[in-house]
Backbone atoms as SQL, in Angstrom:
CREATE TABLE atoms (id INTEGER PRIMARY KEY, chain TEXT, resi INTEGER, resn TEXT, atom TEXT, x REAL, y REAL, z REAL);
INSERT INTO atoms VALUES
  (1, 'A', 1, 'UNK', 'N', 123.884, -47.149, 9.982),
  (2, 'A', 1, 'UNK', 'CA', 124.794, -48.211, 10.368),
  (3, 'A', 1, 'UNK', 'C', 125.641, -48.567, 9.142),
  (4, 'A', 2, 'UNK', 'N', 126.910, -48.823, 9.342),
  (5, 'A', 2, 'UNK', 'CA', 127.814, -49.160, 8.239),
  (6, 'A', 2, 'UNK', 'C', 127.567, -50.587, 7.757),
  (7, 'A', 3, 'UNK', 'N', 128.053, -50.868, 6.556),
  (8, 'A', 3, 'UNK', 'CA', 127.926, -52.231, 6.019),
  (9, 'A', 3, 'UNK', 'C', 128.629, -53.233, 6.925),
  (10, 'A', 4, 'UNK', 'N', 129.787, -52.855, 7.452),
  (11, 'A', 4, 'UNK', 'CA', 130.508, -53.739, 8.371),
  (12, 'A', 4, 'UNK', 'C', 129.632, -54.071, 9.573),
  (13, 'A', 5, 'UNK', 'N', 129.018, -53.059, 10.163),
  (14, 'A', 5, 'UNK', 'CA', 128.158, -53.284, 11.327),
  (15, 'A', 5, 'UNK', 'C', 126.938, -54.127, 10.961),
  (16, 'A', 6, 'UNK', 'N', 126.358, -53.885, 9.793),
  (17, 'A', 6, 'UNK', 'CA', 125.204, -54.680, 9.355),
  (18, 'A', 6, 'UNK', 'C', 125.564, -56.153, 9.206),
  (19, 'A', 7, 'UNK', 'N', 126.702, -56.429, 8.579),
  (20, 'A', 7, 'UNK', 'CA', 127.131, -57.818, 8.383),
  (21, 'A', 7, 'UNK', 'C', 127.431, -58.477, 9.728),
  (22, 'A', 8, 'UNK', 'N', 128.098, -57.762, 10.613),
  (23, 'A', 8, 'UNK', 'CA', 128.370, -58.308, 11.949),
  (24, 'A', 8, 'UNK', 'C', 127.070, -58.630, 12.682),
  (25, 'A', 9, 'UNK', 'N', 126.073, -57.775, 12.531),
  (26, 'A', 9, 'UNK', 'CA', 124.781, -58.002, 13.172),
  (27, 'A', 9, 'UNK', 'C', 124.104, -59.247, 12.604),
  (28, 'A', 10, 'UNK', 'N', 124.093, -59.370, 11.283),
  (29, 'A', 10, 'UNK', 'CA', 123.476, -60.537, 10.638),
  (30, 'A', 10, 'UNK', 'C', 124.168, -61.824, 11.068),
  (31, 'A', 11, 'UNK', 'N', 125.503, -61.775, 11.161),
  (32, 'A', 11, 'UNK', 'CA', 126.283, -62.967, 11.507),
  (33, 'A', 11, 'UNK', 'C', 126.400, -63.190, 13.013),
  (34, 'A', 12, 'UNK', 'N', 125.805, -62.297, 13.804),
  (35, 'A', 12, 'UNK', 'CA', 125.870, -62.391, 15.264),
  (36, 'A', 12, 'UNK', 'C', 127.320, -62.360, 15.757),
  (37, 'A', 13, 'UNK', 'N', 128.093, -61.415, 15.211),
  (38, 'A', 13, 'UNK', 'CA', 129.503, -61.268, 15.577),
  (39, 'A', 13, 'UNK', 'C', 129.731, -59.929, 16.277),
  (40, 'A', 14, 'UNK', 'N', 129.029, -59.704, 17.374),
  (41, 'A', 14, 'UNK', 'CA', 129.101, -58.417, 18.058),
  (42, 'A', 14, 'UNK', 'C', 130.480, -58.136, 18.639),
  (43, 'A', 15, 'UNK', 'N', 131.131, -59.140, 19.151),
  (44, 'A', 15, 'UNK', 'CA', 132.427, -58.950, 19.806),
  (45, 'A', 15, 'UNK', 'C', 133.557, -59.586, 19.014),
  (46, 'A', 16, 'UNK', 'N', 133.515, -59.450, 17.697),
  (47, 'A', 16, 'UNK', 'CA', 134.559, -60.080, 16.891),
  (48, 'A', 16, 'UNK', 'C', 135.857, -59.281, 16.993),
  (49, 'A', 17, 'UNK', 'N', 136.944, -59.950, 16.717),
  (50, 'A', 17, 'UNK', 'CA', 138.247, -59.302, 16.803),
  (51, 'A', 17, 'UNK', 'C', 138.582, -58.577, 15.498),
  (52, 'A', 18, 'UNK', 'N', 139.717, -57.908, 15.487),
  (53, 'A', 18, 'UNK', 'CA', 140.128, -57.108, 14.331),
  (54, 'A', 18, 'UNK', 'C', 140.321, -57.965, 13.083),
  (55, 'A', 19, 'UNK', 'N', 140.826, -59.177, 13.262),
  (56, 'A', 19, 'UNK', 'CA', 141.031, -60.075, 12.125),
  (57, 'A', 19, 'UNK', 'C', 139.701, -60.430, 11.469),
  (58, 'A', 20, 'UNK', 'N', 138.685, -60.714, 12.275),
  (59, 'A', 20, 'UNK', 'CA', 137.357, -61.018, 11.734),
  (60, 'A', 20, 'UNK', 'C', 136.794, -59.809, 10.997),
  (61, 'A', 21, 'UNK', 'N', 136.993, -58.603, 11.548),
  (62, 'A', 21, 'UNK', 'CA', 136.515, -57.391, 10.880),
  (63, 'A', 21, 'UNK', 'C', 137.227, -57.191, 9.547),
  (64, 'A', 22, 'UNK', 'N', 138.521, -57.466, 9.512),
  (65, 'A', 22, 'UNK', 'CA', 139.271, -57.352, 8.259),
  (66, 'A', 22, 'UNK', 'C', 138.742, -58.347, 7.228),
  (67, 'A', 23, 'UNK', 'N', 138.421, -59.550, 7.668),
  (68, 'A', 23, 'UNK', 'CA', 137.877, -60.564, 6.771),
  (69, 'A', 23, 'UNK', 'C', 136.516, -60.129, 6.221),
  (70, 'A', 24, 'UNK', 'N', 135.666, -59.595, 7.085),
  (71, 'A', 24, 'UNK', 'CA', 134.355, -59.113, 6.640),
  (72, 'A', 24, 'UNK', 'C', 134.530, -57.974, 5.644),
  (73, 'A', 25, 'UNK', 'N', 135.447, -57.051, 5.940),
  (74, 'A', 25, 'UNK', 'CA', 135.708, -55.945, 5.013),
  (75, 'A', 25, 'UNK', 'C', 136.217, -56.453, 3.666),
  (76, 'A', 26, 'UNK', 'N', 137.025, -57.498, 3.682),
  (77, 'A', 26, 'UNK', 'CA', 137.511, -58.094, 2.437),
  (78, 'A', 26, 'UNK', 'C', 136.338, -58.662, 1.631),
  (79, 'A', 27, 'UNK', 'N', 135.446, -59.393, 2.300),
  (80, 'A', 27, 'UNK', 'CA', 134.269, -59.932, 1.614),
  (81, 'A', 27, 'UNK', 'C', 133.374, -58.812, 1.090),
  (82, 'A', 28, 'UNK', 'N', 133.228, -57.731, 1.835),
  (83, 'A', 28, 'UNK', 'CA', 132.436, -56.591, 1.370),
  (84, 'A', 28, 'UNK', 'C', 133.062, -55.962, 0.132),
  (85, 'A', 29, 'UNK', 'N', 134.376, -55.820, 0.146),
  (86, 'A', 29, 'UNK', 'CA', 135.083, -55.241, -0.998),
  (87, 'A', 29, 'UNK', 'C', 134.947, -56.130, -2.231),
  (88, 'A', 30, 'UNK', 'N', 135.121, -57.419, -2.045),
  (89, 'A', 30, 'UNK', 'CA', 134.983, -58.355, -3.170),
  (90, 'A', 30, 'UNK', 'C', 133.548, -58.387, -3.691),
  (91, 'A', 31, 'UNK', 'N', 132.586, -58.315, -2.788),
  (92, 'A', 31, 'UNK', 'CA', 131.181, -58.291, -3.205),
  (93, 'A', 31, 'UNK', 'C', 130.884, -57.023, -4.002),
  (94, 'A', 32, 'UNK', 'N', 131.427, -55.891, -3.569),
  (95, 'A', 32, 'UNK', 'CA', 131.229, -54.630, -4.293),
  (96, 'A', 32, 'UNK', 'C', 131.842, -54.715, -5.685),
  (97, 'A', 33, 'UNK', 'N', 133.033, -55.280, -5.785),
  (98, 'A', 33, 'UNK', 'CA', 133.670, -55.446, -7.095),
  (99, 'A', 33, 'UNK', 'C', 132.864, -56.384, -7.989),
  (100, 'A', 34, 'UNK', 'N', 132.344, -57.459, -7.415),
  (101, 'A', 34, 'UNK', 'CA', 131.510, -58.384, -8.180),
  (102, 'A', 34, 'UNK', 'C', 130.281, -57.663, -8.729),
  (103, 'A', 35, 'UNK', 'N', 129.620, -56.879, -7.879),
  (104, 'A', 35, 'UNK', 'CA', 128.416, -56.155, -8.292),
  (105, 'A', 35, 'UNK', 'C', 128.739, -55.173, -9.413),
  (106, 'A', 36, 'UNK', 'N', 129.831, -54.444, -9.279),
  (107, 'A', 36, 'UNK', 'CA', 130.234, -53.492, -10.327),
  (108, 'A', 36, 'UNK', 'C', 130.486, -54.210, -11.651),
  (109, 'A', 37, 'UNK', 'N', 131.190, -55.316, -11.597),
  (110, 'A', 37, 'UNK', 'CA', 131.490, -56.069, -12.818),
  (111, 'A', 37, 'UNK', 'C', 130.241, -56.712, -13.407),
  (112, 'A', 38, 'UNK', 'N', 129.436, -57.317, -12.574),
  (113, 'A', 38, 'UNK', 'CA', 128.234, -58.005, -13.046),
  (114, 'A', 38, 'UNK', 'C', 127.261, -57.022, -13.686),
  (115, 'A', 39, 'UNK', 'N', 127.066, -55.888, -13.026),
  (116, 'A', 39, 'UNK', 'CA', 126.106, -54.890, -13.517),
  (117, 'A', 39, 'UNK', 'C', 126.726, -53.929, -14.528),
  (118, 'A', 40, 'UNK', 'N', 128.029, -54.024, -14.717),
  (119, 'A', 40, 'UNK', 'CA', 128.755, -53.136, -15.626),
  (120, 'A', 40, 'UNK', 'C', 128.519, -51.674, -15.254),
  (121, 'A', 41, 'UNK', 'N', 128.726, -51.370, -13.975),
  (122, 'A', 41, 'UNK', 'CA', 128.545, -50.019, -13.460),
  (123, 'A', 41, 'UNK', 'C', 129.821, -49.573, -12.766),
  (124, 'A', 42, 'UNK', 'N', 129.962, -48.267, -12.637),
  (125, 'A', 42, 'UNK', 'CA', 131.137, -47.714, -11.960),
  (126, 'A', 42, 'UNK', 'C', 130.805, -47.397, -10.507),
  (127, 'A', 43, 'UNK', 'N', 129.663, -46.765, -10.297),
  (128, 'A', 43, 'UNK', 'CA', 129.227, -46.400, -8.950),
  (129, 'A', 43, 'UNK', 'C', 128.076, -47.296, -8.525),
  (130, 'A', 44, 'UNK', 'N', 128.096, -47.671, -7.271),
  (131, 'A', 44, 'UNK', 'CA', 127.063, -48.566, -6.747),
  (132, 'A', 44, 'UNK', 'C', 125.923, -47.735, -6.168),
  (133, 'A', 45, 'UNK', 'N', 124.698, -47.932, -6.688),
  (134, 'A', 45, 'UNK', 'CA', 123.559, -47.204, -6.131),
  (135, 'A', 45, 'UNK', 'C', 123.277, -47.645, -4.694),
  (136, 'A', 46, 'UNK', 'N', 122.718, -46.744, -3.928),
  (137, 'A', 46, 'UNK', 'CA', 122.434, -47.002, -2.513),
  (138, 'A', 46, 'UNK', 'C', 121.577, -48.252, -2.318),
  (139, 'A', 47, 'UNK', 'N', 120.643, -48.493, -3.233),
  (140, 'A', 47, 'UNK', 'CA', 119.744, -49.634, -3.042),
  (141, 'A', 47, 'UNK', 'C', 120.409, -50.983, -3.326),
  (142, 'A', 48, 'UNK', 'N', 121.662, -50.993, -3.764),
  (143, 'A', 48, 'UNK', 'CA', 122.394, -52.258, -3.915),
  (144, 'A', 48, 'UNK', 'C', 123.304, -52.545, -2.720),
  (145, 'A', 49, 'UNK', 'N', 123.338, -51.639, -1.757),
  (146, 'A', 49, 'UNK', 'CA', 124.179, -51.843, -0.573),
  (147, 'A', 49, 'UNK', 'C', 123.777, -53.111, 0.176),
  (148, 'A', 50, 'UNK', 'N', 122.485, -53.327, 0.328),
  (149, 'A', 50, 'UNK', 'CA', 122.033, -54.528, 1.048),
  (150, 'A', 50, 'UNK', 'C', 122.375, -55.796, 0.275),
  (151, 'A', 51, 'UNK', 'N', 122.380, -55.722, -1.049),
  (152, 'A', 51, 'UNK', 'CA', 122.764, -56.878, -1.868),
  (153, 'A', 51, 'UNK', 'C', 124.237, -57.203, -1.633),
  (154, 'A', 52, 'UNK', 'N', 125.071, -56.181, -1.592),
  (155, 'A', 52, 'UNK', 'CA', 126.502, -56.376, -1.328),
  (156, 'A', 52, 'UNK', 'C', 126.693, -56.994, 0.049),
  (157, 'A', 53, 'UNK', 'N', 125.955, -56.505, 1.030),
  (158, 'A', 53, 'UNK', 'CA', 126.045, -57.070, 2.375),
  (159, 'A', 53, 'UNK', 'C', 125.608, -58.533, 2.381),
  (160, 'A', 54, 'UNK', 'N', 124.527, -58.842, 1.670),
  (161, 'A', 54, 'UNK', 'CA', 124.048, -60.229, 1.602),
  (162, 'A', 54, 'UNK', 'C', 125.079, -61.146, 0.945),
  (163, 'A', 55, 'UNK', 'N', 125.711, -60.675, -0.118),
  (164, 'A', 55, 'UNK', 'CA', 126.745, -61.474, -0.786),
  (165, 'A', 55, 'UNK', 'C', 127.912, -61.706, 0.166),
  (166, 'A', 56, 'UNK', 'N', 128.316, -60.667, 0.897),
  (167, 'A', 56, 'UNK', 'CA', 129.415, -60.801, 1.859),
  (168, 'A', 56, 'UNK', 'C', 129.065, -61.814, 2.949),
  (169, 'A', 57, 'UNK', 'N', 127.830, -61.795, 3.419),
  (170, 'A', 57, 'UNK', 'CA', 127.386, -62.755, 4.441),
  (171, 'A', 57, 'UNK', 'C', 127.458, -64.177, 3.892),
  (172, 'A', 58, 'UNK', 'N', 126.966, -64.370, 2.680),
  (173, 'A', 58, 'UNK', 'CA', 126.994, -65.704, 2.063),
  (174, 'A', 58, 'UNK', 'C', 128.427, -66.196, 1.930),
  (175, 'A', 59, 'UNK', 'N', 129.306, -65.350, 1.426),
  (176, 'A', 59, 'UNK', 'CA', 130.710, -65.743, 1.243),
  (177, 'A', 59, 'UNK', 'C', 131.377, -66.030, 2.587),
  (178, 'A', 60, 'UNK', 'N', 131.064, -65.235, 3.605),
  (179, 'A', 60, 'UNK', 'CA', 131.630, -65.459, 4.939),
  (180, 'A', 60, 'UNK', 'C', 131.191, -66.820, 5.474),
  (181, 'A', 61, 'UNK', 'N', 129.914, -67.111, 5.319),
  (182, 'A', 61, 'UNK', 'CA', 129.387, -68.375, 5.838),
  (183, 'A', 61, 'UNK', 'C', 129.912, -69.586, 5.073),
  (184, 'A', 62, 'UNK', 'N', 130.298, -69.390, 3.820),
  (185, 'A', 62, 'UNK', 'CA', 130.776, -70.507, 3.000),
  (186, 'A', 62, 'UNK', 'C', 132.289, -70.685, 3.047),
  (187, 'A', 63, 'UNK', 'N', 132.989, -69.835, 3.790),
  (188, 'A', 63, 'UNK', 'CA', 134.447, -69.964, 3.814),
  (189, 'A', 63, 'UNK', 'C', 134.820, -71.330, 4.386),
  (190, 'A', 64, 'UNK', 'N', 135.766, -71.946, 3.734),
  (191, 'A', 64, 'UNK', 'CA', 136.204, -73.269, 4.154),
  (192, 'A', 64, 'UNK', 'C', 135.508, -74.405, 3.423),
  (193, 'A', 65, 'UNK', 'N', 134.397, -74.114, 2.754),
  (194, 'A', 65, 'UNK', 'CA', 133.699, -75.163, 2.004),
  (195, 'A', 65, 'UNK', 'C', 133.581, -74.796, 0.526),
  (196, 'A', 66, 'UNK', 'N', 134.425, -73.873, 0.070),
  (197, 'A', 66, 'UNK', 'CA', 134.397, -73.479, -1.329),
  (198, 'A', 66, 'UNK', 'C', 134.655, -74.696, -2.207),
  (199, 'A', 67, 'UNK', 'N', 133.847, -74.846, -3.227),
  (200, 'A', 67, 'UNK', 'CA', 134.032, -75.949, -4.161),
  (201, 'A', 67, 'UNK', 'C', 133.387, -77.253, -3.729),
  (202, 'A', 68, 'UNK', 'N', 132.839, -77.304, -2.523),
  (203, 'A', 68, 'UNK', 'CA', 132.187, -78.523, -2.037),
  (204, 'A', 68, 'UNK', 'C', 130.681, -78.353, -2.195),
  (205, 'A', 69, 'UNK', 'N', 130.041, -79.292, -2.914),
  (206, 'A', 69, 'UNK', 'CA', 128.588, -79.207, -3.106),
  (207, 'A', 69, 'UNK', 'C', 127.834, -79.880, -1.970),
  (208, 'A', 70, 'UNK', 'N', 128.380, -80.989, -1.476),
  (209, 'A', 70, 'UNK', 'CA', 127.741, -81.669, -0.357),
  (210, 'A', 70, 'UNK', 'C', 128.792, -82.464, 0.399),
  (211, 'A', 71, 'UNK', 'N', 128.432, -82.794, 1.632),
  (212, 'A', 71, 'UNK', 'CA', 129.362, -83.512, 2.494),
  (213, 'A', 71, 'UNK', 'C', 128.535, -84.432, 3.384),
  (214, 'A', 72, 'UNK', 'N', 128.995, -85.643, 3.559),
  (215, 'A', 72, 'UNK', 'CA', 128.276, -86.581, 4.395),
  (216, 'A', 72, 'UNK', 'C', 129.183, -87.222, 5.425),
  (217, 'A', 73, 'UNK', 'N', 128.632, -87.405, 6.625),
  (218, 'A', 73, 'UNK', 'CA', 129.345, -88.089, 7.704),
  (219, 'A', 73, 'UNK', 'C', 128.331, -88.981, 8.403),
  (220, 'A', 74, 'UNK', 'N', 128.456, -90.257, 8.155),
  (221, 'A', 74, 'UNK', 'CA', 127.485, -91.184, 8.730),
  (222, 'A', 74, 'UNK', 'C', 126.105, -90.915, 8.166),
  (223, 'A', 75, 'UNK', 'N', 125.138, -90.719, 9.046),
  (224, 'A', 75, 'UNK', 'CA', 123.771, -90.454, 8.589),
  (225, 'A', 75, 'UNK', 'C', 123.506, -88.962, 8.382),
  (226, 'A', 76, 'UNK', 'N', 124.495, -88.128, 8.673),
  (227, 'A', 76, 'UNK', 'CA', 124.355, -86.683, 8.508),
  (228, 'A', 76, 'UNK', 'C', 124.865, -86.263, 7.140),
  (229, 'A', 77, 'UNK', 'N', 124.084, -85.468, 6.451),
  (230, 'A', 77, 'UNK', 'CA', 124.472, -84.979, 5.134),
  (231, 'A', 77, 'UNK', 'C', 124.191, -83.487, 5.056),
  (232, 'A', 78, 'UNK', 'N', 125.142, -82.716, 4.506),
  (233, 'A', 78, 'UNK', 'CA', 124.968, -81.282, 4.335),
  (234, 'A', 78, 'UNK', 'C', 125.166, -80.932, 2.874),
  (235, 'A', 79, 'UNK', 'N', 124.333, -80.035, 2.372),
  (236, 'A', 79, 'UNK', 'CA', 124.481, -79.528, 1.011),
  (237, 'A', 79, 'UNK', 'C', 124.788, -78.044, 1.092),
  (238, 'A', 80, 'UNK', 'N', 125.645, -77.567, 0.202),
  (239, 'A', 80, 'UNK', 'CA', 126.046, -76.171, 0.184),
  (240, 'A', 80, 'UNK', 'C', 125.605, -75.535, -1.127),
  (241, 'A', 81, 'UNK', 'N', 125.299, -74.249, -1.063),
  (242, 'A', 81, 'UNK', 'CA', 124.947, -73.557, -2.298),
  (243, 'A', 81, 'UNK', 'C', 126.214, -73.357, -3.121),
  (244, 'A', 82, 'UNK', 'N', 126.060, -73.370, -4.442),
  (245, 'A', 82, 'UNK', 'CA', 127.232, -73.180, -5.295),
  (246, 'A', 82, 'UNK', 'C', 127.082, -71.967, -6.201),
  (247, 'A', 83, 'UNK', 'N', 126.017, -71.196, -5.976),
  (248, 'A', 83, 'UNK', 'CA', 125.836, -69.948, -6.713),
  (249, 'A', 83, 'UNK', 'C', 125.012, -69.003, -5.840),
  (250, 'A', 84, 'UNK', 'N', 124.912, -67.765, -6.276),
  (251, 'A', 84, 'UNK', 'CA', 124.126, -66.800, -5.512),
  (252, 'A', 84, 'UNK', 'C', 122.639, -67.117, -5.643),
  (253, 'A', 85, 'UNK', 'N', 121.873, -66.851, -4.601),
  (254, 'A', 85, 'UNK', 'CA', 120.430, -67.093, -4.664),
  (255, 'A', 85, 'UNK', 'C', 119.766, -66.272, -5.773),
  (256, 'A', 86, 'UNK', 'N', 118.680, -66.791, -6.302),
  (257, 'A', 86, 'UNK', 'CA', 117.974, -66.169, -7.416),
  (258, 'A', 86, 'UNK', 'C', 117.533, -64.741, -7.101),
  (259, 'A', 87, 'UNK', 'N', 117.088, -64.476, -5.863),
  (260, 'A', 87, 'UNK', 'CA', 116.627, -63.125, -5.538),
  (261, 'A', 87, 'UNK', 'C', 117.751, -62.099, -5.648),
  (262, 'A', 88, 'UNK', 'N', 118.974, -62.491, -5.320),
  (263, 'A', 88, 'UNK', 'CA', 120.116, -61.583, -5.460),
  (264, 'A', 88, 'UNK', 'C', 120.419, -61.356, -6.935),
  (265, 'A', 89, 'UNK', 'N', 120.428, -62.414, -7.723),
  (266, 'A', 89, 'UNK', 'CA', 120.681, -62.284, -9.164),
  (267, 'A', 89, 'UNK', 'C', 119.624, -61.389, -9.810),
  (268, 'A', 90, 'UNK', 'N', 118.369, -61.555, -9.417),
  (269, 'A', 90, 'UNK', 'CA', 117.298, -60.728, -9.983),
  (270, 'A', 90, 'UNK', 'C', 117.492, -59.253, -9.642),
  (271, 'A', 91, 'UNK', 'N', 117.915, -58.969, -8.423),
  (272, 'A', 91, 'UNK', 'CA', 118.172, -57.579, -8.044),
  (273, 'A', 91, 'UNK', 'C', 119.334, -57.007, -8.843),
  (274, 'A', 92, 'UNK', 'N', 120.361, -57.809, -9.055),
  (275, 'A', 92, 'UNK', 'CA', 121.507, -57.347, -9.842),
  (276, 'A', 92, 'UNK', 'C', 121.118, -57.147, -11.302),
  (277, 'A', 93, 'UNK', 'N', 120.340, -58.071, -11.845),
  (278, 'A', 93, 'UNK', 'CA', 119.905, -57.952, -13.243),
  (279, 'A', 93, 'UNK', 'C', 119.125, -56.661, -13.479),
  (280, 'A', 94, 'UNK', 'N', 118.368, -56.240, -12.489),
  (281, 'A', 94, 'UNK', 'CA', 117.581, -55.015, -12.619),
  (282, 'A', 94, 'UNK', 'C', 118.466, -53.771, -12.691),
  (283, 'A', 95, 'UNK', 'N', 119.730, -53.901, -12.295),
  (284, 'A', 95, 'UNK', 'CA', 120.646, -52.755, -12.286),
  (285, 'A', 95, 'UNK', 'C', 121.727, -52.835, -13.353),
  (286, 'A', 96, 'UNK', 'N', 121.637, -53.819, -14.211),
  (287, 'A', 96, 'UNK', 'CA', 122.641, -53.915, -15.275),
  (288, 'A', 96, 'UNK', 'C', 122.557, -52.690, -16.164),
  (289, 'A', 97, 'UNK', 'N', 123.710, -52.192, -16.562),
  (290, 'A', 97, 'UNK', 'CA', 123.769, -51.021, -17.433),
  (291, 'A', 97, 'UNK', 'C', 123.549, -51.481, -18.864),
  (292, 'A', 98, 'UNK', 'N', 122.342, -51.278, -19.359),
  (293, 'A', 98, 'UNK', 'CA', 121.995, -51.720, -20.710),
  (294, 'A', 98, 'UNK', 'C', 122.701, -50.911, -21.792),
  (295, 'A', 99, 'UNK', 'N', 123.298, -49.793, -21.414),
  (296, 'A', 99, 'UNK', 'CA', 124.009, -48.980, -22.393),
  (297, 'A', 99, 'UNK', 'C', 125.329, -49.613, -22.795),
  (298, 'A', 100, 'UNK', 'N', 125.825, -50.518, -21.962),
  (299, 'A', 100, 'UNK', 'CA', 127.086, -51.187, -22.281),
  (300, 'A', 100, 'UNK', 'C', 126.820, -52.191, -23.401),
  (301, 'A', 101, 'UNK', 'N', 127.595, -52.123, -24.453),
  (302, 'A', 101, 'UNK', 'CA', 127.410, -52.997, -25.606),
  (303, 'A', 101, 'UNK', 'C', 128.637, -53.878, -25.747),
  (304, 'A', 102, 'UNK', 'N', 128.408, -55.162, -25.913),
  (305, 'A', 102, 'UNK', 'CA', 129.526, -56.078, -26.137),
  (306, 'A', 102, 'UNK', 'C', 130.067, -55.870, -27.539),
  (307, 'A', 103, 'UNK', 'N', 131.375, -55.736, -27.638),
  (308, 'A', 103, 'UNK', 'CA', 132.021, -55.589, -28.940),
  (309, 'A', 103, 'UNK', 'C', 132.531, -56.953, -29.356),
  (310, 'A', 104, 'UNK', 'N', 132.067, -57.410, -30.501),
  (311, 'A', 104, 'UNK', 'CA', 132.437, -58.745, -30.978),
  (312, 'A', 104, 'UNK', 'C', 133.536, -58.638, -31.995);
């Protein structure tokens, strides 16, 4: 199954339109670029595909509330995550290219 199909399945978007698919593909592309930059790698290993999909799902679900930590209306209060979950960061850290050296 493709990453697009996996994300649609997770988000329960079986009958989404072309615009929604384009948006999901954009989030997948941005997530892949983030992973490459964070891990300082050129090619993404197969075992990071699910991490990219998870990041895309998180970003899709947070669209429209970027920059908002919490929101309250009457007695209802919602809090939003403002960073990636620790399990995703740990998976990315395990794939960082240690051969890359910072030049000061």
